[in-house]
C-alpha positions in Angstrom: 0.5 37.0 98.6 3.4 34.6 98.1 5.1 32.6 100.9 8.2 34.8 100.8 6.2 38.0 101.3 5.7 38.9 104.9 2.5 40.8 105.9 2.7 44.2 107.6 1.3 44.7 111.1 -1.4 47.0 109.7 -3.7 46.1 106.7 -6.7 47.4 104.9 -8.8 45.3 107.4 -8.0 47.9 110.0 -9.8 50.5 107.8 -12.9 48.4 108.3 -12.5 48.6 112.1 -11.9 52.4 111.8 -15.0 52.8 109.7 -17.1 50.9 112.3 -15.7 53.1 115.1 -16.4 56.3 113.1 -20.0 55.3 112.4 -20.4 54.4 116.1 -19.1 57.8 117.1 -21.5 59.6 114.8 -24.4 57.5 116.1 -23.4 58.1 119.7 -23.5 61.9 119.2 -27.1 61.6 117.9 -28.4 59.2 120.5 -26.7 60.4 123.7 -28.9 63.5 124.3 -32.0 61.2 124.2 -30.8 58.8 126.9 -32.0 58.9 130.5 -29.6 59.5 133.4 -28.7 57.2 135.1 -28.8 54.4 132.5 -30.0 50.8 133.0 -26.9 48.7 132.8 -27.9 45.3 134.1 -31.1 43.3 133.7 -32.5 40.3 135.5 -33.7 37.1 133.8 -37.1 38.8 133.3 -35.6 41.6 131.3 -36.2 44.2 134.1 -33.4 46.6 134.9 -31.8 46.1 138.3 -28.5 48.0 137.9 -27.8 51.5 136.8 -24.8 53.5 135.5 -24.3 57.3 135.4 -24.7 58.6 131.8 -21.3 60.2 131.9 -19.6 56.8 132.1 -21.3 55.5 128.9 -18.6 56.6 126.5 -15.9 54.6 128.3 -18.0 51.4 127.9 -19.3 52.0 124.3 -15.9 52.9 122.9 -13.7 51.0 125.3 -14.9 47.5 124.4 -14.1 47.7 120.6 -10.9 49.7 121.1 -9.7 47.3 123.7 -10.4 44.3 121.4 -8.4 46.0 118.6 -5.5 46.6 120.9 -5.5 43.1 122.2 -5.5 41.5 118.7 -2.8 44.0 117.7 -0.6 42.9 120.6 -1.3 39.3 119.9 -0.1 39.9 116.3 3.1 41.4 117.5 3.8 38.5 119.8 2.9 36.0 117.1 5.6 37.6 114.8 8.2 36.5 117.3 7.5 32.8 116.9 10.5 31.3 115.1 8.5 28.5 113.5 6.2 31.0 111.7 8.6 31.8 108.9 5.9 33.1 106.6 4.5 35.3 109.4 1.1 33.9 108.8 0.0 34.4 112.3 0.3 38.2 111.8 -1.9 37.9 108.7 -4.4 35.9 110.7 -4.9 39.0 113.0 -5.8 41.3 110.1 -9.4 40.0 109.3 -10.0 39.4 113.1 -9.3 43.0 113.9 -11.4 44.4 111.1 -14.4 42.1 111.3 -14.6 41.6 115.1 -14.2 45.3 115.9 -16.8 46.1 113.3 -19.2 43.7 114.9 -18.5 45.0 118.3 -19.0 48.6 117.1 -22.4 47.6 115.7 -23.2 45.7 119.0 -22.3 48.8 121.1 -24.5 51.0 118.9 -27.4 48.7 119.5 -26.7 48.7 123.2 -27.0 52.5 123.1 -30.7 52.3 122.1 -31.7 49.6 124.7 -33.0 52.2 127.1 -35.1 53.7 124.3 -36.3 50.6 122.4 -36.1 47.8 125.0 -33.8 44.8 125.7 -35.1 42.8 122.7 -33.0 44.9 120.3 -29.9 43.2 121.7 -30.8 40.1 119.8 -30.0 41.9 116.6 -26.6 42.8 117.9 -25.9 39.2 118.9 -26.8 38.0 115.4 -24.5 40.6 113.9 -21.7 39.4 116.1 -22.2 35.8 115.1 -22.1 36.8 111.4 -18.9 38.8 111.9 -17.4 35.9 113.8 -18.3 33.5 110.9 -16.8 35.9 108.4 -13.7 36.2 110.6 -13.1 32.5 110.5 -13.6 32.3 106.7 -11.3 35.2 105.9 -8.7 34.2 108.5 -8.4 30.8 106.9 -8.2 32.3 103.4 -5.6 34.9 104.4 -3.4 32.4 106.2 -3.6 29.7 103.5 -2.2 32.1 101.0 0.9 32.3 103.0 1.1 28.6 104.0 0.1 26.9 100.8 3.7 26.0 100.0 4.6 24.9 103.6 5.6 21.2 103.9 2.7 20.3 106.3 0.0 22.1 104.3 -1.3 18.7 103.0 -2.1 17.7 106.6 -4.7 20.4 107.1 -8.3 20.0 106.1 -10.1 23.2 105.0 -6.9 24.9 106.1 -7.8 24.6 109.8 -8.1 21.1 111.0 -4.8 19.2 111.5 -5.1 15.5 110.4 -1.8 13.6 110.3 -1.9 9.9 111.1 1.9 9.8 111.0 2.1 12.3 113.9 1.8 10.7 117.3 1.1 14.0 119.0 -2.4 14.8 120.2 -1.7 18.5 120.6 0.3 20.5 118.0 1.1 24.2 117.6 -1.7 26.2 116.0 -1.3 27.2 112.4 -3.5 30.2 113.0 -3.3 32.3 116.1 -1.4 31.4 119.3 -1.6 28.2 121.3 -2.2 24.5 120.5 -4.7 22.6 118.4 -5.7 19.0 118.1 -4.5 16.3 115.7 -7.8 14.9 114.4 -6.1 11.7 113.2 -6.1 10.7 116.9 -9.4 9.4 118.3 -9.0 11.3 121.5 -9.2 14.6 119.6 -12.8 13.8 118.6 -13.7 12.9 122.2 -12.3 16.2 123.5 -14.0 18.3 120.8 -17.4 16.5 121.4 -17.1 17.1 125.1 -16.4 20.8 124.5 -19.4 21.2 122.2 -21.6 19.3 124.7 -20.5 21.7 127.5 -21.3 24.7 125.3 -24.7 23.3 124.4 -25.6 22.6 128.0 -24.5 26.1 129.0 -26.7 27.7 126.3 -29.6 25.5 127.2 -29.4 26.4 130.9 -29.3 30.1 130.0 -32.3 29.8 127.7 -34.4 27.9 130.3 -33.5 30.5 133.0 -34.5 33.3 130.7 -37.9 31.6 130.0 -38.6 30.9 133.7 
């Protein structure tokens, strides 16, 4: 896609999301009759159910999560199209692989959540792995999709791997995101590395605490 070609709001990536939801619907019809009523919906740190949900409410959760994610990303894409500085409408294109891959991952995760009452809480780990894979693919394809549109932009040379902004001549620490909505860091400024390191440290501490609590 050339820089002068603007992407549409919908794309073939949305077919991937639709396929994930269709498979989830088919799986739901097969598993639903086998599930107990009420359903375990919350577990303590030892993996023992301590919260319950009526079976009739299950469909709103199972289908509501991926559909809400698709709608949210679609609305973000529409809002992004109104940003005057995004002349190539690359922020719309960035939403395409996000909608397809993330909704697919969520549909698979919801399908796995369906069988937790039948197979146990440990099957959830498989769903988490799937979500991380879809998230990684989302990042890769989002960068590729956006770079097609922004390859001829004046500041394209200032981006490393199409994502990280590195411009020593720019005194700003925070700049407008090339992909998505919001701000990103200028990694030519030392403070950007300190901020990123602190964020990673906080995430690692949080995961460590959660892991230790689950093992206690």
